[in-house]
PDB file of N, H, CA, C and O in Angstrom:
ATOM      1  N   MET A   1      53.367  80.988 112.598  1.00  0.00           N
ATOM      2  CA  MET A   1      54.397  80.559 111.722  1.00  0.00           C
ATOM      3  C   MET A   1      53.807  80.395 110.327  1.00  0.00           C
ATOM      4  O   MET A   1      52.713  79.860 110.147  1.00  0.00           O
ATOM      5  N   ALA A   2      54.521  80.844 109.408  1.00  0.00           N
ATOM      6  H   ALA A   2      55.409  81.279 109.554  1.00  0.00           H
ATOM      7  CA  ALA A   2      54.034  80.812 107.999  1.00  0.00           C
ATOM      8  C   ALA A   2      54.177  79.362 107.366  1.00  0.00           C
ATOM      9  O   ALA A   2      53.595  79.114 106.310  1.00  0.00           O
ATOM     10  N   ILE A   3      54.875  78.493 107.949  1.00  0.00           N
ATOM     11  H   ILE A   3      55.347  78.695 108.807  1.00  0.00           H
ATOM     12  CA  ILE A   3      54.912  77.113 107.544  1.00  0.00           C
ATOM     13  C   ILE A   3      53.800  76.344 108.074  1.00  0.00           C
ATOM     14  O   ILE A   3      53.710  76.223 109.295  1.00  0.00           O
ATOM     15  N   VAL A   4      52.895  75.779 107.265  1.00  0.00           N
ATOM     16  H   VAL A   4      52.968  75.876 106.272  1.00  0.00           H
ATOM     17  CA  VAL A   4      51.767  75.004 107.675  1.00  0.00           C
ATOM     18  C   VAL A   4      52.023  73.517 107.395  1.00  0.00           C
ATOM     19  O   VAL A   4      52.413  73.157 106.284  1.00  0.00           O
ATOM     20  N   ILE A   5      51.811  72.672 108.371  1.00  0.00           N
ATOM     21  H   ILE A   5      51.493  72.963 109.273  1.00  0.00           H
ATOM     22  CA  ILE A   5      51.986  71.224 108.293  1.00  0.00           C
ATOM     23  C   ILE A   5      50.718  70.488 107.940  1.00  0.00           C
ATOM     24  O   ILE A   5      49.756  70.546 108.706  1.00  0.00           O
ATOM     25  N   ASN A   6      50.672  69.830 106.867  1.00  0.00           N
ATOM     26  H   ASN A   6      51.454  69.784 106.245  1.00  0.00           H
ATOM     27  CA  ASN A   6      49.474  69.129 106.441  1.00  0.00           C
ATOM     28  C   ASN A   6      49.615  67.570 106.577  1.00  0.00           C
ATOM     29  O   ASN A   6      49.119  66.817 105.738  1.00  0.00           O
ATOM     30  N   LEU A   7      50.273  67.142 107.608  1.00  0.00           N
ATOM     31  H   LEU A   7      50.676  67.753 108.290  1.00  0.00           H
ATOM     32  CA  LEU A   7      50.415  65.820 107.883  1.00  0.00           C
ATOM     33  C   LEU A   7      49.119  65.085 108.130  1.00  0.00           C
ATOM     34  O   LEU A   7      48.956  63.934 107.726  1.00  0.00           O
ATOM     35  N   ASP A   8      48.242  65.724 108.763  1.00  0.00           N
ATOM     36  H   ASP A   8      48.374  66.659 109.091  1.00  0.00           H
ATOM     37  CA  ASP A   8      46.893  65.120 109.042  1.00  0.00           C
ATOM     38  C   ASP A   8      46.157  64.887 107.682  1.00  0.00           C
ATOM     39  O   ASP A   8      45.489  63.869 107.497  1.00  0.00           O
ATOM     40  N   VAL A   9      46.284  65.748 106.850  1.00  0.00           N
ATOM     41  H   VAL A   9      46.826  66.574 107.001  1.00  0.00           H
ATOM     42  CA  VAL A   9      45.660  65.627 105.531  1.00  0.00           C
ATOM     43  C   VAL A   9      46.199  64.402 104.783  1.00  0.00           C
ATOM     44  O   VAL A   9      45.431  63.628 104.212  1.00  0.00           O
ATOM     45  N   MET A  10      47.564  64.230 104.793  1.00  0.00           N
ATOM     46  H   MET A  10      48.189  64.859 105.257  1.00  0.00           H
ATOM     47  CA  MET A  10      48.168  63.096 104.044  1.00  0.00           C
ATOM     48  C   MET A  10      47.863  61.802 104.767  1.00  0.00           C
ATOM     49  O   MET A  10      47.690  60.762 104.133  1.00  0.00           O
ATOM     50  N   LEU A  11      47.795  61.856 106.115  1.00  0.00           N
ATOM     51  H   LEU A  11      47.936  62.701 106.630  1.00  0.00           H
ATOM     52  CA  LEU A  11      47.383  60.640 106.801  1.00  0.00           C
ATOM     53  C   LEU A  11      45.917  60.171 106.477  1.00  0.00           C
ATOM     54  O   LEU A  11      45.589  58.998 106.299  1.00  0.00           O
ATOM     55  N   ALA A  12      45.111  61.231 106.429  1.00  0.00           N
ATOM     56  H   ALA A  12      45.377  62.184 106.573  1.00  0.00           H
ATOM     57  CA  ALA A  12      43.697  60.918 105.963  1.00  0.00           C
ATOM     58  C   ALA A  12      43.590  60.271 104.573  1.00  0.00           C
ATOM     59  O   ALA A  12      42.859  59.300 104.378  1.00  0.00           O
ATOM     60  N   LYS A  13      44.327  60.825 103.629  1.00  0.00           N
ATOM     61  H   LYS A  13      44.921  61.614 103.788  1.00  0.00           H
ATOM     62  CA  LYS A  13      44.345  60.463 102.303  1.00  0.00           C
ATOM     63  C   LYS A  13      44.869  59.002 102.134  1.00  0.00           C
ATOM     64  O   LYS A  13      44.370  58.219 101.326  1.00  0.00           O
ATOM     65  N   ARG A  14      45.874  58.705 102.925  1.00  0.00           N
ATOM     66  H   ARG A  14      46.280  59.341 103.582  1.00  0.00           H
ATOM     67  CA  ARG A  14      46.392  57.287 102.966  1.00  0.00           C
ATOM     68  C   ARG A  14      45.720  56.373 103.957  1.00  0.00           C
ATOM     69  O   ARG A  14      46.140  55.227 104.114  1.00  0.00           O
ATOM     70  N   LYS A  15      44.676  56.848 104.641  1.00  0.00           N
ATOM     71  H   LYS A  15      44.335  57.779 104.514  1.00  0.00           H
ATOM     72  CA  LYS A  15      43.921  56.086 105.593  1.00  0.00           C
ATOM     73  C   LYS A  15      44.893  55.427 106.630  1.00  0.00           C
ATOM     74  O   LYS A  15      44.812  54.241 106.948  1.00  0.00           O
ATOM     75  N   MET A  16      45.756  56.244 107.095  1.00  0.00           N
ATOM     76  H   MET A  16      45.821  57.208 106.837  1.00  0.00           H
ATOM     77  CA  MET A  16      46.736  55.799 108.055  1.00  0.00           C
ATOM     78  C   MET A  16      46.644  56.511 109.392  1.00  0.00           C
ATOM     79  O   MET A  16      46.419  57.721 109.403  1.00  0.00           O
ATOM     80  N   SER A  17      46.801  55.843 110.500  1.00  0.00           N
ATOM     81  H   SER A  17      46.984  54.860 110.491  1.00  0.00           H
ATOM     82  CA  SER A  17      46.823  56.485 111.828  1.00  0.00           C
ATOM     83  C   SER A  17      48.173  56.961 112.173  1.00  0.00           C
ATOM     84  O   SER A  17      49.171  56.526 111.599  1.00  0.00           O
ATOM     85  N   VAL A  18      48.219  57.917 113.177  1.00  0.00           N
ATOM     86  H   VAL A  18      47.408  58.270 113.643  1.00  0.00           H
ATOM     87  CA  VAL A  18      49.488  58.317 113.580  1.00  0.00           C
ATOM     88  C   VAL A  18      50.223  57.219 114.303  1.00  0.00           C
ATOM     89  O   VAL A  18      51.451  57.301 114.339  1.00  0.00           O
ATOM     90  N   THR A  19      49.643  56.239 114.862  1.00  0.00           N
ATOM     91  H   THR A  19      48.646  56.173 114.832  1.00  0.00           H
ATOM     92  CA  THR A  19      50.213  55.108 115.466  1.00  0.00           C
ATOM     93  C   THR A  19      50.955  54.329 114.432  1.00  0.00           C
ATOM     94  O   THR A  19      52.129  53.984 114.570  1.00  0.00           O
ATOM     95  N   GLU A  20      50.233  54.073 113.413  1.00  0.00           N
ATOM     96  H   GLU A  20      49.280  54.353 113.301  1.00  0.00           H
ATOM     97  CA  GLU A  20      50.811  53.212 112.251  1.00  0.00           C
ATOM     98  C   GLU A  20      52.035  54.002 111.668  1.00  0.00           C
ATOM     99  O   GLU A  20      53.087  53.403 111.439  1.00  0.00           O
ATOM    100  N   LEU A  21      51.903  55.326 111.431  1.00  0.00           N
ATOM    101  H   LEU A  21      51.049  55.812 111.617  1.00  0.00           H
ATOM    102  CA  LEU A  21      52.968  56.101 110.888  1.00  0.00           C
ATOM    103  C   LEU A  21      54.210  56.050 111.800  1.00  0.00           C
ATOM    104  O   LEU A  21      55.341  55.847 111.359  1.00  0.00           O
ATOM    105  N   SER A  22      53.932  56.245 113.073  1.00  0.00           N
ATOM    106  H   SER A  22      53.014  56.410 113.432  1.00  0.00           H
ATOM    107  CA  SER A  22      54.932  56.232 114.088  1.00  0.00           C
ATOM    108  C   SER A  22      55.705  54.915 114.051  1.00  0.00           C
ATOM    109  O   SER A  22      56.933  54.920 114.138  1.00  0.00           O
ATOM    110  N   GLU A  23      55.041  53.847 113.929  1.00  0.00           N
ATOM    111  H   GLU A  23      54.044  53.843 113.859  1.00  0.00           H
ATOM    112  CA  GLU A  23      55.758  52.621 113.858  1.00  0.00           C
ATOM    113  C   GLU A  23      56.638  52.374 112.687  1.00  0.00           C
ATOM    114  O   GLU A  23      57.716  51.787 112.783  1.00  0.00           O
ATOM    115  N   LYS A  24      56.121  52.862 111.521  1.00  0.00           N
ATOM    116  H   LYS A  24      55.246  53.339 111.443  1.00  0.00           H
ATOM    117  CA  LYS A  24      56.734  52.696 110.224  1.00  0.00           C
ATOM    118  C   LYS A  24      57.969  53.584 110.048  1.00  0.00           C
ATOM    119  O   LYS A  24      58.988  53.198 109.476  1.00  0.00           O
ATOM    120  N   VAL A  25      57.802  54.844 110.600  1.00  0.00           N
ATOM    121  H   VAL A  25      56.975  55.158 111.065  1.00  0.00           H
ATOM    122  CA  VAL A  25      58.891  55.800 110.565  1.00  0.00           C
ATOM    123  C   VAL A  25      59.921  55.667 111.607  1.00  0.00           C
ATOM    124  O   VAL A  25      61.081  56.024 111.406  1.00  0.00           O
ATOM    125  N   GLY A  26      59.499  55.138 112.766  1.00  0.00           N
ATOM    126  H   GLY A  26      58.556  54.848 112.929  1.00  0.00           H
ATOM    127  CA  GLY A  26      60.455  55.100 113.880  1.00  0.00           C
ATOM    128  C   GLY A  26      60.504  56.343 114.626  1.00  0.00           C
ATOM    129  O   GLY A  26      61.553  56.645 115.195  1.00  0.00           O
ATOM    130  N   VAL A  27      59.445  57.126 114.688  1.00  0.00           N
ATOM    131  H   VAL A  27      58.593  56.880 114.225  1.00  0.00           H
ATOM    132  CA  VAL A  27      59.473  58.330 115.528  1.00  0.00           C
ATOM    133  C   VAL A  27      58.319  58.164 116.478  1.00  0.00           C
ATOM    134  O   VAL A  27      57.310  57.540 116.150  1.00  0.00           O
ATOM    135  N   THR A  28      58.475  58.740 117.690  1.00  0.00           N
ATOM    136  H   THR A  28      59.294  59.247 117.957  1.00  0.00           H
ATOM    137  CA  THR A  28      57.473  58.504 118.696  1.00  0.00           C
ATOM    138  C   THR A  28      56.180  59.230 118.320  1.00  0.00           C
ATOM    139  O   THR A  28      56.224  60.170 117.525  1.00  0.00           O
ATOM    140  N   MET A  29      55.014  58.818 118.873  1.00  0.00           N
ATOM    141  H   MET A  29      54.978  58.055 119.519  1.00  0.00           H
ATOM    142  CA  MET A  29      53.806  59.364 118.574  1.00  0.00           C
ATOM    143  C   MET A  29      53.748  60.760 119.083  1.00  0.00           C
ATOM    144  O   MET A  29      53.087  61.620 118.500  1.00  0.00           O
ATOM    145  N   ALA A  30      54.475  61.012 120.233  1.00  0.00           N
ATOM    146  H   ALA A  30      55.012  60.313 120.706  1.00  0.00           H
ATOM    147  CA  ALA A  30      54.423  62.480 120.740  1.00  0.00           C
ATOM    148  C   ALA A  30      55.047  63.403 119.902  1.00  0.00           C
ATOM    149  O   ALA A  30      54.617  64.550 119.775  1.00  0.00           O
ATOM    150  N   ASN A  31      56.232  62.896 119.206  1.00  0.00           N
ATOM    151  H   ASN A  31      56.581  61.964 119.309  1.00  0.00           H
ATOM    152  CA  ASN A  31      56.910  63.793 118.260  1.00  0.00           C
ATOM    153  C   ASN A  31      56.156  63.965 116.955  1.00  0.00           C
ATOM    154  O   ASN A  31      56.247  65.031 116.347  1.00  0.00           O
ATOM    155  N   LEU A  32      55.444  63.002 116.513  1.00  0.00           N
ATOM    156  H   LEU A  32      55.370  62.136 117.007  1.00  0.00           H
ATOM    157  CA  LEU A  32      54.582  63.082 115.410  1.00  0.00           C
ATOM    158  C   LEU A  32      53.395  64.112 115.660  1.00  0.00           C
ATOM    159  O   LEU A  32      53.018  64.886 114.781  1.00  0.00           O
ATOM    160  N   SER A  33      52.882  64.059 116.837  1.00  0.00           N
ATOM    161  H   SER A  33      53.188  63.429 117.551  1.00  0.00           H
ATOM    162  CA  SER A  33      51.738  64.864 117.322  1.00  0.00           C
ATOM    163  C   SER A  33      52.237  66.376 117.325  1.00  0.00           C
ATOM    164  O   SER A  33      51.543  67.286 116.873  1.00  0.00           O
ATOM    165  N   ILE A  34      53.470  66.558 117.860  1.00  0.00           N
ATOM    166  H   ILE A  34      54.034  65.819 118.227  1.00  0.00           H
ATOM    167  CA  ILE A  34      54.061  67.909 117.845  1.00  0.00           C
ATOM    168  C   ILE A  34      54.125  68.478 116.435  1.00  0.00           C
ATOM    169  O   ILE A  34      53.735  69.611 116.154  1.00  0.00           O
ATOM    170  N   LEU A  35      54.685  67.547 115.501  1.00  0.00           N
ATOM    171  H   LEU A  35      55.001  66.627 115.729  1.00  0.00           H
ATOM    172  CA  LEU A  35      54.785  67.957 114.100  1.00  0.00           C
ATOM    173  C   LEU A  35      53.520  68.235 113.478  1.00  0.00           C
ATOM    174  O   LEU A  35      53.383  69.225 112.760  1.00  0.00           O
ATOM    175  N   LYS A  36      52.518  67.368 113.724  1.00  0.00           N
ATOM    176  H   LYS A  36      52.629  66.564 114.308  1.00  0.00           H
ATOM    177  CA  LYS A  36      51.148  67.451 113.115  1.00  0.00           C
ATOM    178  C   LYS A  36      50.372  68.665 113.541  1.00  0.00           C
ATOM    179  O   LYS A  36      49.570  69.191 112.770  1.00  0.00           O
ATOM    180  N   THR A  37      50.599  69.128 114.777  1.00  0.00           N
ATOM    181  H   THR A  37      51.250  68.700 115.404  1.00  0.00           H
ATOM    182  CA  THR A  37      49.932  70.331 115.259  1.00  0.00           C
ATOM    183  C   THR A  37      50.649  71.552 114.923  1.00  0.00           C
ATOM    184  O   THR A  37      50.165  72.627 115.276  1.00  0.00           O
ATOM    185  N   GLY A  38      51.775  71.511 114.267  1.00  0.00           N
ATOM    186  H   GLY A  38      52.168  70.638 113.980  1.00  0.00           H
ATOM    187  CA  GLY A  38      52.562  72.696 113.928  1.00  0.00           C
ATOM    188  C   GLY A  38      53.366  73.285 115.018  1.00  0.00           C
ATOM    189  O   GLY A  38      53.846  74.405 114.846  1.00  0.00           O
ATOM    190  N   LYS A  39      53.570  72.619 116.166  1.00  0.00           N
ATOM    191  H   LYS A  39      53.180  71.709 116.306  1.00  0.00           H
ATOM    192  CA  LYS A  39      54.298  73.198 117.244  1.00  0.00           C
ATOM    193  C   LYS A  39      55.778  72.836 117.124  1.00  0.00           C
ATOM    194  O   LYS A  39      56.585  73.333 117.909  1.00  0.00           O
ATOM    195  N   ALA A  40      56.132  72.050 116.237  1.00  0.00           N
ATOM    196  H   ALA A  40      55.476  71.647 115.598  1.00  0.00           H
ATOM    197  CA  ALA A  40      57.604  71.696 116.011  1.00  0.00           C
ATOM    198  C   ALA A  40      58.441  72.899 115.527  1.00  0.00           C
ATOM    199  O   ALA A  40      58.036  73.668 114.656  1.00  0.00           O
ATOM    200  N   LYS A  41      59.591  73.010 116.123  1.00  0.00           N
ATOM    201  H   LYS A  41      59.920  72.385 116.831  1.00  0.00           H
ATOM    202  CA  LYS A  41      60.493  74.136 115.714  1.00  0.00           C
ATOM    203  C   LYS A  41      61.347  73.688 114.557  1.00  0.00           C
ATOM    204  O   LYS A  41      61.881  74.532 113.839  1.00  0.00           O
ATOM    205  N   ALA A  42      61.503  72.368 114.338  1.00  0.00           N
ATOM    206  H   ALA A  42      61.069  71.681 114.922  1.00  0.00           H
ATOM    207  CA  ALA A  42      62.386  71.917 113.255  1.00  0.00           C
ATOM    208  C   ALA A  42      61.952  70.450 113.069  1.00  0.00           C
ATOM    209  O   ALA A  42      61.291  69.812 113.889  1.00  0.00           O
ATOM    210  N   VAL A  43      62.424  69.981 111.844  1.00  0.00           N
ATOM    211  H   VAL A  43      62.961  70.498 111.178  1.00  0.00           H
ATOM    212  CA  VAL A  43      62.298  68.561 111.448  1.00  0.00           C
ATOM    213  C   VAL A  43      63.490  68.120 110.766  1.00  0.00           C
ATOM    214  O   VAL A  43      63.968  68.871 109.915  1.00  0.00           O
ATOM    215  N   ARG A  44      64.024  67.042 111.008  1.00  0.00           N
ATOM    216  H   ARG A  44      63.636  66.433 111.699  1.00  0.00           H
ATOM    217  CA  ARG A  44      65.176  66.446 110.364  1.00  0.00           C
ATOM    218  C   ARG A  44      64.789  66.042 109.006  1.00  0.00           C
ATOM    219  O   ARG A  44      63.688  65.536 108.787  1.00  0.00           O
ATOM    220  N   PHE A  45      65.709  66.261 108.038  1.00  0.00           N
ATOM    221  H   PHE A  45      66.603  66.672 108.215  1.00  0.00           H
ATOM    222  CA  PHE A  45      65.452  65.835 106.722  1.00  0.00           C
ATOM    223  C   PHE A  45      65.330  64.328 106.593  1.00  0.00           C
ATOM    224  O   PHE A  45      64.586  63.816 105.756  1.00  0.00           O
ATOM    225  N   SER A  46      66.086  63.618 107.450  1.00  0.00           N
ATOM    226  H   SER A  46      66.691  64.034 108.129  1.00  0.00           H
ATOM    227  CA  SER A  46      65.981  62.200 107.418  1.00  0.00           C
ATOM    228  C   SER A  46      64.510  61.713 107.913  1.00  0.00           C
ATOM    229  O   SER A  46      63.971  60.729 107.406  1.00  0.00           O
ATOM    230  N   THR A  47      63.949  62.427 108.873  1.00  0.00           N
ATOM    231  H   THR A  47      64.388  63.226 109.285  1.00  0.00           H
ATOM    232  CA  THR A  47      62.631  62.134 109.308  1.00  0.00           C
ATOM    233  C   THR A  47      61.573  62.454 108.197  1.00  0.00           C
ATOM    234  O   THR A  47      60.673  61.666 107.907  1.00  0.00           O
ATOM    235  N   LEU A  48      61.743  63.614 107.628  1.00  0.00           N
ATOM    236  H   LEU A  48      62.474  64.254 107.863  1.00  0.00           H
ATOM    237  CA  LEU A  48      60.893  64.022 106.548  1.00  0.00           C
ATOM    238  C   LEU A  48      60.952  63.046 105.371  1.00  0.00           C
ATOM    239  O   LEU A  48      59.918  62.720 104.788  1.00  0.00           O
ATOM    240  N   GLU A  49      62.202  62.557 105.002  1.00  0.00           N
ATOM    241  H   GLU A  49      63.042  62.821 105.476  1.00  0.00           H
ATOM    242  CA  GLU A  49      62.378  61.621 104.011  1.00  0.00           C
ATOM    243  C   GLU A  49      61.529  60.379 104.285  1.00  0.00           C
ATOM    244  O   GLU A  49      60.791  59.905 103.422  1.00  0.00           O
ATOM    245  N   LYS A  50      61.659  59.845 105.567  1.00  0.00           N
ATOM    246  H   LYS A  50      62.259  60.231 106.268  1.00  0.00           H
ATOM    247  CA  LYS A  50      61.032  58.636 105.907  1.00  0.00           C
ATOM    248  C   LYS A  50      59.511  58.727 105.886  1.00  0.00           C
ATOM    249  O   LYS A  50      58.797  57.810 105.480  1.00  0.00           O
ATOM    250  N   ILE A  51      59.067  59.882 106.344  1.00  0.00           N
ATOM    251  H   ILE A  51      59.647  60.627 106.673  1.00  0.00           H
ATOM    252  CA  ILE A  51      57.631  60.184 106.286  1.00  0.00           C
ATOM    253  C   ILE A  51      57.125  60.160 104.882  1.00  0.00           C
ATOM    254  O   ILE A  51      56.086  59.561 104.604  1.00  0.00           O
ATOM    255  N   CYS A  52      57.840  60.803 103.979  1.00  0.00           N
ATOM    256  H   CYS A  52      58.684  61.289 104.205  1.00  0.00           H
ATOM    257  CA  CYS A  52      57.473  60.920 102.563  1.00  0.00           C
ATOM    258  C   CYS A  52      57.463  59.503 101.954  1.00  0.00           C
ATOM    259  O   CYS A  52      56.596  59.152 101.154  1.00  0.00           O
ATOM    260  N   GLU A  53      58.449  58.723 102.362  1.00  0.00           N
ATOM    261  H   GLU A  53      59.153  59.009 103.012  1.00  0.00           H
ATOM    262  CA  GLU A  53      58.566  57.345 101.857  1.00  0.00           C
ATOM    263  C   GLU A  53      57.407  56.508 102.280  1.00  0.00           C
ATOM    264  O   GLU A  53      56.805  55.823 101.454  1.00  0.00           O
ATOM    265  N   VAL A  54      57.074  56.541 103.532  1.00  0.00           N
ATOM    266  H   VAL A  54      57.563  57.098 104.204  1.00  0.00           H
ATOM    267  CA  VAL A  54      55.960  55.778 104.082  1.00  0.00           C
ATOM    268  C   VAL A  54      54.567  56.222 103.491  1.00  0.00           C
ATOM    269  O   VAL A  54      53.736  55.367 103.186  1.00  0.00           O
ATOM    270  N   LEU A  55      54.326  57.541 103.337  1.00  0.00           N
ATOM    271  H   LEU A  55      55.001  58.236 103.585  1.00  0.00           H
ATOM    272  CA  LEU A  55      53.145  58.030 102.876  1.00  0.00           C
ATOM    273  C   LEU A  55      53.116  58.186 101.355  1.00  0.00           C
ATOM    274  O   LEU A  55      52.124  58.641 100.786  1.00  0.00           O
ATOM    275  N   ASP A  56      54.215  57.805 100.707  1.00  0.00           N
ATOM    276  H   ASP A  56      55.022  57.436 101.169  1.00  0.00           H
ATOM    277  CA  ASP A  56      54.262  57.895  99.240  1.00  0.00           C
ATOM    278  C   ASP A  56      53.844  59.262  98.685  1.00  0.00           C
ATOM    279  O   ASP A  56      52.948  59.375  97.849  1.00  0.00           O
ATOM    280  N   CYS A  57      54.570  60.347  99.215  1.00  0.00           N
ATOM    281  H   CYS A  57      55.298  60.255  99.895  1.00  0.00           H
ATOM    282  CA  CYS A  57      54.294  61.728  98.893  1.00  0.00           C
ATOM    283  C   CYS A  57      55.572  62.536  98.753  1.00  0.00           C
ATOM    284  O   CYS A  57      56.677  62.027  98.939  1.00  0.00           O
ATOM    285  N   GLN A  58      55.392  63.805  98.421  1.00  0.00           N
ATOM    286  H   GLN A  58      54.494  64.218  98.270  1.00  0.00           H
ATOM    287  CA  GLN A  58      56.540  64.678  98.341  1.00  0.00           C
ATOM    288  C   GLN A  58      56.540  65.637  99.524  1.00  0.00           C
ATOM    289  O   GLN A  58      55.491  65.839 100.136  1.00  0.00           O
ATOM    290  N   PRO A  59      57.656  66.223  99.864  1.00  0.00           N
ATOM    291  CA  PRO A  59      57.700  67.129 101.072  1.00  0.00           C
ATOM    292  C   PRO A  59      56.606  68.244 100.892  1.00  0.00           C
ATOM    293  O   PRO A  59      55.962  68.659 101.856  1.00  0.00           O
ATOM    294  N   GLY A  60      56.437  68.681  99.687  1.00  0.00           N
ATOM    295  H   GLY A  60      56.960  68.344  98.904  1.00  0.00           H
ATOM    296  CA  GLY A  60      55.472  69.779  99.463  1.00  0.00           C
ATOM    297  C   GLY A  60      54.077  69.378  99.744  1.00  0.00           C
ATOM    298  O   GLY A  60      53.219  70.237  99.945  1.00  0.00           O
ATOM    299  N   ASP A  61      53.803  68.081  99.768  1.00  0.00           N
ATOM    300  H   ASP A  61      54.500  67.384  99.605  1.00  0.00           H
ATOM    301  CA  ASP A  61      52.522  67.612 100.181  1.00  0.00           C
ATOM    302  C   ASP A  61      52.304  67.740 101.687  1.00  0.00           C
ATOM    303  O   ASP A  61      51.149  67.828 102.103  1.00  0.00           O
ATOM    304  N   ILE A  62      53.286  67.755 102.488  1.00  0.00           N
ATOM    305  H   ILE A  62      54.224  67.683 102.149  1.00  0.00           H
ATOM    306  CA  ILE A  62      53.305  67.876 103.917  1.00  0.00           C
ATOM    307  C   ILE A  62      53.512  69.289 104.357  1.00  0.00           C
ATOM    308  O   ILE A  62      52.831  69.744 105.276  1.00  0.00           O
ATOM    309  N   LEU A  63      54.418  70.005 103.747  1.00  0.00           N
ATOM    310  H   LEU A  63      54.971  69.635 103.001  1.00  0.00           H
ATOM    311  CA  LEU A  63      54.813  71.400 104.137  1.00  0.00           C
ATOM    312  C   LEU A  63      54.284  72.352 103.197  1.00  0.00           C
ATOM    313  O   LEU A  63      54.391  72.205 101.979  1.00  0.00           O
ATOM    314  N   GLU A  64      53.682  73.383 103.782  1.00  0.00           N
ATOM    315  H   GLU A  64      53.595  73.503 104.771  1.00  0.00           H
ATOM    316  CA  GLU A  64      53.146  74.474 102.829  1.00  0.00           C
ATOM    317  C   GLU A  64      53.540  75.820 103.418  1.00  0.00           C
ATOM    318  O   GLU A  64      53.506  75.966 104.639  1.00  0.00           O
ATOM    319  N   TYR A  65      53.902  76.788 102.632  1.00  0.00           N
ATOM    320  H   TYR A  65      53.929  76.670 101.639  1.00  0.00           H
ATOM    321  CA  TYR A  65      54.107  78.138 103.048  1.00  0.00           C
ATOM    322  C   TYR A  65      52.903  79.023 102.887  1.00  0.00           C
ATOM    323  O   TYR A  65      52.369  79.100 101.780  1.00  0.00           O
ATOM    324  N   ASP A  66      52.436  79.703 103.927  1.00  0.00           N
ATOM    325  H   ASP A  66      52.870  79.640 104.826  1.00  0.00           H
ATOM    326  CA  ASP A  66      51.290  80.569 103.864  1.00  0.00           C
ATOM    327  C   ASP A  66      51.735  81.954 104.502  1.00  0.00           C
ATOM    328  O   ASP A  66      51.747  82.112 105.723  1.00  0.00           O
ATOM    329  N   PRO A  67      52.081  82.894 103.652  1.00  0.00           N
ATOM    330  CA  PRO A  67      52.577  84.188 104.211  1.00  0.00           C
ATOM    331  C   PRO A  67      51.566  84.928 105.102  1.00  0.00           C
ATOM    332  O   PRO A  67      51.943  85.780 105.906  1.00  0.00           O
ATOM    333  N   LYS A  68      50.292  84.594 104.948  1.00  0.00           N
ATOM    334  H   LYS A  68      49.985  83.902 104.295  1.00  0.00           H
ATOM    335  CA  LYS A  68      49.195  85.185 105.875  1.00  0.00           C
ATOM    336  C   LYS A  68      49.422  84.753 107.218  1.00  0.00           C
ATOM    337  O   LYS A  68      48.967  85.459 108.119  1.00  0.00           O
ATOM    338  N   LYS A  69      50.073  83.671 107.514  1.00  0.00           N
ATOM    339  H   LYS A  69      50.443  83.098 106.783  1.00  0.00           H
ATOM    340  CA  LYS A  69      50.218  83.157 108.825  1.00  0.00           C
ATOM    341  C   LYS A  69      51.636  83.460 109.475  1.00  0.00           C
ATOM    342  O   LYS A  69      52.016  82.898 110.502  1.00  0.00           O
ATOM    343  N   SER A  70      52.363  84.379 108.795  1.00  0.00           N
ATOM    344  H   SER A  70      52.054  84.836 107.961  1.00  0.00           H
ATOM    345  CA  SER A  70      53.715  84.796 109.153  1.00  0.00           C
ATOM    346  C   SER A  70      53.759  85.551 110.395  1.00  0.00           C
ATOM    347  O   SER A  70      52.936  86.441 110.613  1.00  0.00           O
ATOM    348  N   THR A  71      54.734  85.223 111.275  1.00  0.00           N
ATOM    349  H   THR A  71      55.402  84.500 111.098  1.00  0.00           H
ATOM    350  CA  THR A  71      54.901  85.984 112.518  1.00  0.00           C
ATOM    351  C   THR A  71      56.201  86.839 112.403  1.00  0.00           C
ATOM    352  O   THR A  71      57.214  86.403 111.857  1.00  0.00           O
ATOM    353  N   THR A  72      56.111  88.052 112.937  1.00  0.00           N
ATOM    354  H   THR A  72      55.288  88.406 113.381  1.00  0.00           H
ATOM    355  CA  THR A  72      57.230  88.926 112.915  1.00  0.00           C
ATOM    356  C   THR A  72      58.221  88.573 114.040  1.00  0.00           C
ATOM    357  O   THR A  72      57.838  88.431 115.201  1.00  0.00           O
ATOM    358  N   ILE A  73      59.470  88.441 113.673  1.00  0.00           N
ATOM    359  H   ILE A  73      59.780  88.556 112.729  1.00  0.00           H
ATOM    360  CA  ILE A  73      60.488  88.229 114.785  1.00  0.00           C
ATOM    361  C   ILE A  73      60.998  89.603 115.188  1.00  0.00           C
ATOM    362  O   ILE A  73      61.414  90.403 114.350  1.00  0.00           O
ATOM    363  N   THR A  74      60.955  89.859 116.492  1.00  0.00           N
ATOM    364  H   THR A  74      60.617  89.209 117.173  1.00  0.00           H
ATOM    365  CA  THR A  74      61.502  91.086 116.980  1.00  0.00           C
ATOM    366  C   THR A  74      62.599  90.849 117.860  1.00  0.00           C
ATOM    367  O   THR A  74      63.193  91.797 118.375  1.00  0.00           O
TER     368      THR A  74
END
């Protein structure tokens, strides 16, 4: 997938654990892990908004487009 998730980078910059983010955002650790590993198929804007609020960042700090990682849909 051409969308790269940099959640782990932002967590490291903010010195925050997935557990702490999970508690503050109100999302399970399992769902954050799926998002963090790039296995998520979608993310709600409300969840993204809360993550950005807690991490004090912009959506572009978490989501990145890398055309080299694009997959062809057949």
